[in-house]
N, C-alpha and C positions, 0 to 999 in steps of 0.2 A: 440236378446239375448237368449242364451240357457236356457231352462226351468230346466235344471239340471246343477249342478256344483260340482266338486270334489276337496276337499283340503286334504292334507296329513300332518301328524305329526308322524314321526317314523313309527310304524307298524299299525297306526290307520288312516283310510280314513273316512272323513266326506262327506256324500252325501247330498247335499243341494237341496231342492225344491226351484227353483230360478225364481219364477214369482210373486214377491211381489205386483206389480201393480194389478195383477189379483187375489190376495189373494190365490195364489197357487192352483187355481181351476184346476181340472184334465181334460186335453183335449187330443186330438189325439196324439200330439207331445210327451207328457209325457208318454202316453201308449206305444208308440213305443220306446222311448229312455231309459226308466228305465231298462227293461230287458237287453238291450245291454250294458249299463254301469255296471250293476251288474255282467254280464258275464265276463267283463274285470277284475273286482275286484276279482271275484272268481278264475281266473286263474293267478292272480298276487301273487306270493308266498311272496312278501314283505308286503302284506296287511294281517293282522291277525284278525282285528276287523273293522266293519263298523258301523258308527253312521249315522242314518237318521234324519236330522233336516231340518229346513225351514227358509228362509229369509223373512223379512217383518213382518206384524202384526199378521198373522195367519199361522198355520201349513198347513191347507188346508180346503177350504170350499166345497170340494166334486166335483162332475162332473160339467164340464163347459157346462151347458145346453144352454147357450146363443151363443156359438160358433159352430164350425163344429161338435163337439161331439153331440150337441143337434140335428143338422141336420141329422147326421148319425143315431141317435136313431129314428128320425122321419120316416125313411124308413121302420121301422118294426111296425109301428102303424096302418098300413092300412089293417090288417088282412092277407089275402093271403093264398095260398094253401101250400101243403107239401114242395114244393121246397123252398119257402121263410122261412117257419118255420125251415127247416134244415139249411138254411143259417144263421139264427139267432142263432141256437144251436151251430154251429161252431164258430160264432163270440163271443159268451159269453165265450166259452172255450179259445179263443185267448186272450180275455181281462183279463181273470182270471190269466193268466201268469204274468200280470202286478204286482200282489201281491205275487203270488206263488214264483216268483224268489227270494224274500227276505227269505221266509221260507225254500226254497230248497238250498240256498247258503250254502256252507260248513263253511263259516265264521259266527261267532256270529254277529247279527245285533241288535243294540240298538236304540230305538226310543227316540228322545228328542222333546217333544210336548209343544207348547205354543199357545195361542189364540184359535181360532176355529179349531176343527178337526171333520169334518162332513162327513157322508156317505163314499165316496171313501177314504177319509183320514183315517177313522176308519178301513176300509179294509186294508189299508197299515200297520198301526201300529199293527193290530192284527196278521199280518204275521211276525212281528219282534220277537226276542227272549225275550227281556226285554223292558219295556216301562217306561219312566220317564216324568215328566211334571213340568212346572212352575205353580204357583197357579192361573194364569189367564187363564189356559186351560179350554176349554169347549168342551164336547164330545156329539155327537148325532148320533144315528143309525136311520137316518131320512128317509130312503127309503119308509117306510110305509106311511108317511105323503105325499109322492109324488106318491102314488098309485103303488108302485113297491115292489117286493121282492128282498132284497139285494142278489146279486149273485156273488160278487167278492171275498168273503172269510170271511167276519165278522161273518155271521151266522154259518159258518162251523168251524171257529177257536175259537170264543169266548166261546163256550160250554166247552172248555178245560181250560179256564181262569177264567170265572165268574160262579157263581151258576145259576142254571136254572131259578129260580124265578126272579132274577135281570135281566138276559138276556132277558127273555120273556117280562118283563115289558118294557125294553128299546125298544125291537123290535115292540111290539104292540102299544106303545104310541108314539114312535119317540121323546120322551122328551129329553131335554138338561140336561146334568150332569156337575157339576163343578168339578174341579180337585180333591178336597178332597173327594167328594162322589165317584168318579171313583177310587181313591186310596183305599177307604174303601171296595169297591166291589172287589178289586184285579186287576183292569186293569193296574194301575200304581204301580210300586214297591216303588216309592218315589216321593214326591212333594216338590219343592224348592220355595223359596220366590220370585225369579224373574228369567227371562230368562238367564241372564248372569251367575248367580250362577248355574243354571241347566246345562248349557253347560260346565262350568268349572268342575263340579262334574262328569258329564257323561263322559267327556274326561278322567278324572282320573280313573274312573271305567274301561273304555276301555283300558287304558294303563296297568292297573293291569291284565286284561285278556290277553293282548298281550304279557306280560312278561312271561306267562306260556308256556309250550311246545305246539306248535300249533297242533301237531297230537293228543295230549290228549284232547285239547279243542274241536277240530273239531270232534273227535270221540265221545265226550260227547254229542255234539249237534246231531250227527247222531243217537246215541242210544236213546236219548230222543225223537227225532222226530219219530222214528220207532213205538213208542207206539200208535200214532194216525194217521200217515200219510195215511195209506190205507183207514181209515174211512173218513178222510177229502177229499180224492180224490173221493170217492163214493158220498159224500155229495155235492161236487162241480158239479159232473156230474148230480146229481138229480136236483139241482136248475137250471142248464142249460136247462135240459129237461122241467122243470116246466115253466120257463120264455119263452122258445121258443113256448110254447102252450098258455100262459096266459098273456104275456107282453102287447099285443095289447088290449086296453080296453078304453071305454069311460072315465073311471075315470082317467087314465093316461093322456089322451089328455086334460081333464079338469084341472088336476094338473099342467101340463106344461103351459097351457094358463093362469091359475091363477098366476103362478110364474112370467111369463113375464109381466102380467098386474098388479102385486102387489096387488092382492085381495085374499079374502078367497075362497078356492075352494068349490064346491057343489058336493059331491060324490053321485052316484046312485047305486053303486054295480054292474055296467054293463061294 
């Protein structure tokens, strides 16, 4: 089964995360497929708005550390000399495009979030133009709790969405936020009573956008993006450099072991 699915209604395309059994955990297949599907939608003149939604009980529980993605990450936890550090730097940049393809799309992208939205899921929705949620949504910038610095876009894009105090508290604690708290902080534009109501309302909002002249809508997105796109690009490059030097640590290996063994990790700052 494909991890992505696209449905269309008029000028609106809905892009579904489609791994409900895996709680839409983000693995290598999704990293590869999302930019390709978004590129197809970008060049389809019949598509004027994209909705990013998910099937199953959760929007996304973040990186799939139990699958090949975790094994791929493990290759970079052994230290290594400059060649391996450079390889990791290039890999982080490649993976960043997984989220950047949403921000860089000429079409408005609306996120419709329900259930858990953790780590990489938050990276995804932070790259969308507008975010909506059902009241069961739960958000977490959880990388710090996994002994990592988030490097796919949330730390770079959320400063333009949330106030600095709220963002730093989220990043430093890795705490979970419910939908109403996330709405109060400005992450969500609106919270709906349930998932069906959310999808209905977001579809209507998308249709109202699609009814406007597409050149004016896309021009508005381009002008709005210009205000911060250069700074975001610099910030993405900086975190790629940072993680290429600092990702390999005893704390990260301990975090991954504790995750697999379902126990509380013991960090040493090494």
